[in-house]
FIFI-145276 format. One record per residue (C-alpha): residue in one letter; residue number from 0; z, x, y. Coordinates in pm, 1 decimal. Layout:
# FIFI-145276
<pt resn="A" resi="NUM" zz="Z" xx="X" yy="Y"/>
...
***
This chain:
# FIFI-145276
<pt resn="M" resi="0" zz="0.0" xx="0.0" yy="0.0"/>
<pt resn="S" resi="1" zz="-89.8" xx="140.7" yy="339.6"/>
<pt resn="H" resi="2" zz="168.4" xx="213.4" yy="605.6"/>
<pt resn="S" resi="3" zz="51.9" xx="-75.0" yy="825.7"/>
<pt resn="K" resi="4" zz="72.5" xx="-326.1" yy="537.4"/>
<pt resn="T" resi="5" zz="421.6" xx="-204.1" yy="450.6"/>
<pt resn="L" resi="6" zz="528.8" xx="-236.9" yy="813.2"/>
<pt resn="S" resi="7" zz="373.4" xx="-584.5" yy="840.5"/>
<pt resn="T" resi="8" zz="545.3" xx="-700.0" yy="522.6"/>
<pt resn="A" resi="9" zz="881.5" xx="-567.5" yy="638.9"/>
<pt resn="L" resi="10" zz="843.0" xx="-734.7" yy="978.4"/>
<pt resn="A" resi="11" zz="746.6" xx="-1067.3" yy="819.6"/>
<pt resn="A" resi="12" zz="1047.3" xx="-1050.6" yy="586.0"/>
<pt resn="A" resi="13" zz="1284.1" xx="-975.0" yy="874.1"/>
<pt resn="L" resi="14" zz="1149.6" xx="-1266.1" yy="1077.7"/>
<pt resn="A" resi="15" zz="1174.4" xx="-1504.1" yy="781.5"/>
<pt resn="L" resi="16" zz="1532.2" xx="-1398.1" yy="713.3"/>
<pt resn="G" resi="17" zz="1624.9" xx="-1464.9" yy="1074.7"/>
<pt resn="L" resi="18" zz="1479.7" xx="-1815.6" yy="1058.8"/>
<pt resn="V" resi="19" zz="1663.6" xx="-1893.6" yy="734.8"/>
<pt resn="Q" resi="20" zz="1995.5" xx="-1773.7" yy="875.9"/>
<pt resn="Q" resi="21" zz="1941.7" xx="-1977.0" yy="1192.7"/>
<pt resn="A" resi="22" zz="1864.2" xx="-2290.1" yy="990.3"/>
<pt resn="Q" resi="23" zz="2175.7" xx="-2238.6" yy="778.6"/>
<pt resn="A" resi="24" zz="2390.0" xx="-2189.9" yy="1088.7"/>
<pt resn="E" resi="25" zz="2253.6" xx="-2508.6" yy="1243.7"/>
<pt resn="D" resi="26" zz="2307.1" xx="-2699.5" yy="919.0"/>
<pt resn="K" resi="27" zz="2668.9" xx="-2585.0" yy="888.6"/>
<pt resn="G" resi="28" zz="2729.4" xx="-2673.2" yy="1252.7"/>
<pt resn="A" resi="29" zz="2656.8" xx="-3036.2" yy="1174.4"/>
<pt resn="K" resi="30" zz="2880.6" xx="-3042.4" yy="866.5"/>
<pt resn="E" resi="31" zz="3243.9" xx="-2988.6" yy="776.0"/>
<pt resn="K" resi="32" zz="3441.9" xx="-2933.3" yy="457.4"/>
<pt resn="C" resi="33" zz="3605.1" xx="-3253.3" yy="340.1"/>
<pt resn="Y" resi="34" zz="3873.1" xx="-3219.3" yy="72.2"/>
<pt resn="G" resi="35" zz="3975.2" xx="-3480.6" yy="-180.7"/>
<pt resn="I" resi="36" zz="3645.4" xx="-3671.6" yy="-199.8"/>
<pt resn="A" resi="37" zz="3447.9" xx="-3468.1" yy="-455.2"/>
<pt resn="K" resi="38" zz="3380.9" xx="-3632.0" yy="-789.1"/>
<pt resn="A" resi="39" zz="3409.8" xx="-3428.3" yy="-1109.9"/>
<pt resn="G" resi="40" zz="3123.8" xx="-3179.4" yy="-1123.2"/>
<pt resn="Q" resi="41" zz="3013.4" xx="-3252.6" yy="-766.7"/>
<pt resn="N" resi="42" zz="3218.3" xx="-3012.2" yy="-552.9"/>
<pt resn="D" resi="43" zz="3030.2" xx="-2781.4" yy="-316.9"/>
<pt resn="C" resi="44" zz="3200.8" xx="-2447.4" yy="-384.7"/>
<pt resn="A" resi="45" zz="3529.5" xx="-2269.6" yy="-464.7"/>
<pt resn="N" resi="46" zz="3846.0" xx="-2476.0" yy="-448.0"/>
<pt resn="L" resi="47" zz="4169.5" xx="-2409.6" yy="-262.1"/>
<pt resn="N" resi="48" zz="4384.2" xx="-2322.0" yy="-564.0"/>
<pt resn="G" resi="49" zz="4140.9" xx="-2055.3" yy="-689.1"/>
<pt resn="S" resi="50" zz="4091.5" xx="-2197.1" yy="-1038.9"/>
<pt resn="H" resi="51" zz="3713.0" xx="-2167.3" yy="-994.1"/>
<pt resn="S" resi="52" zz="3467.6" xx="-2019.2" yy="-747.6"/>
<pt resn="C" resi="53" zz="3147.8" xx="-2216.4" yy="-795.2"/>
<pt resn="A" resi="54" zz="2990.3" xx="-2547.0" yy="-706.4"/>
<pt resn="G" resi="55" zz="2992.3" xx="-2817.9" yy="-969.1"/>
<pt resn="Q" resi="56" zz="3309.1" xx="-2702.4" yy="-1144.9"/>
<pt resn="A" resi="57" zz="3552.8" xx="-2972.7" yy="-1033.0"/>
<pt resn="T" resi="58" zz="3707.6" xx="-3130.6" yy="-1341.7"/>
<pt resn="T" resi="59" zz="3865.0" xx="-3442.1" yy="-1186.4"/>
<pt resn="N" resi="60" zz="3766.0" xx="-3695.5" yy="-924.1"/>
<pt resn="N" resi="61" zz="3914.1" xx="-3671.9" yy="-574.4"/>
<pt resn="A" resi="62" zz="4135.4" xx="-3366.9" yy="-637.9"/>
<pt resn="P" resi="63" zz="4281.9" xx="-3250.6" yy="-303.7"/>
<pt resn="E" resi="64" zz="4176.9" xx="-2887.9" yy="-367.5"/>
<pt resn="E" resi="65" zz="3808.1" xx="-2976.6" yy="-420.5"/>
<pt resn="W" resi="66" zz="3569.4" xx="-3028.5" yy="-128.5"/>
<pt resn="R" resi="67" zz="3221.3" xx="-3133.5" yy="-26.3"/>
<pt resn="Y" resi="68" zz="3027.3" xx="-3082.3" yy="294.2"/>
<pt resn="V" resi="69" zz="2996.4" xx="-3403.5" yy="493.8"/>
<pt resn="A" resi="70" zz="2855.6" xx="-3486.2" yy="835.5"/>
<pt resn="K" resi="71" zz="3089.2" xx="-3358.8" yy="1105.3"/>
<pt resn="G" resi="72" zz="3337.8" xx="-3626.9" yy="1205.2"/>
<pt resn="S" resi="73" zz="3288.4" xx="-3841.7" yy="894.1"/>
<pt resn="C" resi="74" zz="3552.0" xx="-3693.8" yy="662.1"/>
<pt resn="K" resi="75" zz="3838.3" xx="-3922.5" yy="762.7"/>
<pt resn="S" resi="76" zz="3626.4" xx="-4235.8" yy="726.7"/>
<pt resn="Q" resi="77" zz="3551.7" xx="-4130.6" yy="366.6"/>
<pt resn="G" resi="78" zz="3921.0" xx="-4091.0" yy="290.0"/>
<pt resn="G" resi="79" zz="3907.1" xx="-3711.6" yy="296.1"/>
<pt resn="L" resi="80" zz="4141.9" xx="-3439.4" yy="413.6"/>
<pt resn="S" resi="81" zz="4111.6" xx="-3136.4" yy="639.0"/>
<pt resn="T" resi="82" zz="4185.3" xx="-2792.0" yy="493.6"/>
<pt resn="E" resi="83" zz="4539.3" xx="-2798.3" yy="633.8"/>
<pt resn="E" resi="84" zz="4607.3" xx="-3148.7" yy="502.5"/>
<pt resn="A" resi="85" zz="4476.7" xx="-3055.7" yy="156.8"/>
<pt resn="R" resi="86" zz="4698.3" xx="-2745.4" yy="143.4"/>
<pt resn="A" resi="87" zz="5001.1" xx="-2952.8" yy="244.9"/>
<pt resn="K" resi="88" zz="4923.1" xx="-3216.4" yy="-20.5"/>
<pt resn="M" resi="89" zz="4886.3" xx="-2948.2" yy="-288.4"/>
<pt resn="K" resi="90" zz="5233.1" xx="-2806.9" yy="-205.4"/>
<pt resn="K" resi="91" zz="5400.7" xx="-3144.0" yy="-272.0"/>
***
């Protein structure tokens, strides 16, 4: 591969990566973690108690340590908890 093709490919990859990161940042800005609403196998990532670190590994419905991303401002209306509320509920 010639030097100019290598440089063009690297530049295109860098630009694409920047667009992906920007899209992810915008997407996360419109969402929030909502604890206690995930159904078994439908959590979005690691839970608060550290028993797993991947999406889809929740074993029970509506466990306070499991979360899903929801539209910002809609967690309470779905019966969910903030991170602090979920931690407090887990300590009880």
